C-alpha positions, 0 to 999 in steps of 0.5 A: 359537548363531551369526549367521544364515546369510549375515549379515555380521559386524560389531561388534555381538553376536548373541543378547544376553541369550539363552543362549549370548550373547557375553561383554560383550554388553548384554542388551536382551531381544531379538535384535540383530546388528551390521552395518557399514552399516544396510540401507536397505530390507527387500529389503536385509536378508540372507537368514535375517533377514526376521523382524528389523527394523533399529532406529535408536534402538539405534544411539544407546543402544548406542554406534553399533552397527547393530542389528535386532530382531524384528518382534514386539518392536515395540508395535502397528503400524508407527508410521512409516506404510505409505508412509513412506520407509525412511531413518533420520532425525536432528535435521537432517533433521527441521528441514530438512523442517519448514522446507521444509514451511513453504515448500512445504506438504505436502512434509514430510508426503509424506516422513514417510509422509502421502503422500495428504494431502501431495500434495493440499496440494502440488497445491493450493498449486502451483495457487495459485502458478501462478495468481498467476504467470500473472496477473502475467505474462499479466494485469493485477494492478492492474486485477484488484485494483481491479475485484475487490477495491477496487471491492467493499469488501463482499468485504473481510470474507470475505477477512479471515476467509479469510486468518486461517483459512488462517494457522491451517491453515498453522500446524496443517499445520506442527505435523502435519508436525513430529510426523509427521517425529519418529515415526521420528527419533532425537532427544535430549531437547535436540533434541526441545525445540529442534524444538518451539521451532522449529515453534511459533515458525514457527506463531505467526509465520505465524498472526500474519502471517495475522491482521495481513493479515486486520486490514489487509483489514478496515481496507481495507473500512472505508477504502473505505466512508469514502473513496469514494462521498461526496456526489455530490448536491453535483455538477451533474446533468450531471457527466461520469462514465466509462462502465464498460461500455466497453473505454475508459471515457473514450472518450466524455469529452474532459475531466474536471474535479476539484475538490481541496479542502484542508480545515483542519477541526479540533477547535479550528475551527468548521465547514470552511474550505477552505484550498486550492482547486485544479481539475485539468482532465484530458484523458482521452486524453493525461492532460495536466492543467491546474491552476487555483489559486484564492485563498481570499480571492477576493471577489464570487464569483458565485452560479448565475444564477436562484437565490435567492442570485444575486437576494439577492447581485447583486454576488456573495458580498460583505459589508463587512469582507472576510469574505465570501470564497471559502473562507467559502462552505462556512459560508455554505451551512451557515448558510443551508441552510434558505433556499438549500439545502433538501434538500442533504445537504452544503450547504457543499460544494454552495455551494463547488462552485457558487462555483468553477464560476461563477468558472472557467466549468468544470463540476466533475465530481468532487471530492476533499477532504483534511484537511490535518491528515491530509496528513502521514500520507499523505505519510509513507505514500508515502515523502515528496515530492521538492520543489525548495525555492527559498528557506528557509521557516520552520516554525511561527511567525506574524506579530505583529499589532502589530509585523509581525515573525515570532515562534514559528519553530522551524526552517527548510526549507533551499533545494535539491532535497530529500526532505521528510517529511510534516511538512516537506511540510505546512509547505512548503505552508502556511508564510506567516509571511514570505510571503502567500497567493499565494506559498503557492498557488504552493507548493501546486501544486508539492506536488500535482504532486510527489505526482501524479508520485511516487505510482506504483502500485508505491509505493502498493501497497507502502505501502497500509496506511499510506495506508489509515490516513491516508485513512480519516479524512482523505480523501473523494471523490465517485468511486464504488467502481464507477468506481475502475478507470477512475480508476486508468487515468486516473491512470496517463495523468496521470503520463505526461502534461504538467501545467501550472498557472495560479495566480490570484495578485495578479499576475493578478487583484485578489482583492477586485474580480476580473474574472471574464470575464478569469478565464474567458478565461485558463482557456480559453487554459490549456486550449488550451495543455494540449492541446499535446504536452509538451516534452522536459525537461532533466535534474534535479539530484540530491536532498538530504535535508531540512532540513539540508545543501546541494543538490548541484550534480551532474546525472545528465546533462551540463549544458546551457548556460542560455539567456537567460531571461525572466520567466514571464508570470503570466497563462499556464499554466506547466509545473509541472516548470519552475516547481517 
């Protein structure tokens, strides 16, 4: 017998294992004919061979010869699928299409012959990508995130399970893609093993990432519930709030006042004693903000007129021994809740807010409280703070009660413009072993100003997981979740506005016997100054890392010749960029 009519001759044999086979031929029990180049499709099979099929696996077994075998010699139906491509497939193609299938789900299934389900997956994935791109290009992703997700923590749990489910489906799709591609691939044992290792590694990684994202969403829901919607009952019934139904929710509110409390509550402390009390008065139109820092040792703090407390304490909150101070009002409220604060959910917070309002003459509209022990975590989560350290500050330590000397100092934060981590920022704000409360108050306003300016939305989004972990147990606010979007809008305005600060140090008031009428007058003056446009600022020097190293004298722009300077009037609000 000879080859079928019209069949091109190659290096193979015809009729191996059949009567009349050529000497030296290998008997595989089926007809096989060699060709110089294997046909790509059934239309390319030479005349007279339509009942034969090209078997790529024989190429490997028979030393690279291209062979055909009868259709009837294949067991069962065509395992490559009715719509499969007709090309041969090797290890490199299996790996390539598996990887591409992971990046563009469905593409590997289309190539392997699973075209129906493949195109469904590709279409679904493409629509999701197009929607995300459209939101970024033509929408407001930050507003969408705050209004549709952050404002609705109850959606976090379904989103978490949905994310994990998608991860599992993606992994199953990847395994299915690899199996489908291998159906007509000629792989060695090692290549087959390597293919499985690849696909299982990718599947495990994708599933793990989806589970981690799901846990992150679950953490987000818990954090939102724990952080927002605090005790709003401690605020005045006239407290101003944004109108979420309006296009500009702040259109009807000229200014809003927020009390920032730094709490030093801990396992070794009884109750809460606010270590930092700062009021931020924000112009809702321009974002210009005036900050007022109150000393924690302020005495004779007035109670609201007409209340039983005011009748019992006509000279304000005062008692011999200098223990009745502003930061002790929290404990006062808790200890006298049955007498003065019946029905209050948080009498300590109520007493503190009322004390601040009576001192400054401002109505507190919202509050935010940060546990200073969690402050380090928050600063680390946003990538640290850049602060101009004016002098070397001790880390740790205290003054010896007998000698008045510093003891226990572990290190120093060196002067210069430096990038501080959470631990260093905390000690910059709290260090006082060689200073007093008033100097510390000035540093604390610089920390708040630095965080306000540097915590931009992109930075917050990139570090959201760490921020949520820090916030869950350490931050609480009276802002309701439904109001988050307006507050995000206002925060962006604050970043572009002017921030001024008035610190009530011993150069401004006598904390033991303060003139409250004078305090209110200075507050009014500061608000008027805050309403004026922000002046153009000069270039700032380059930043050095803390705690070691000398500050660089270089500047990003040409140096400006300094003019004769005068000491800042402590009774006037100062631009924090100038004083910090």
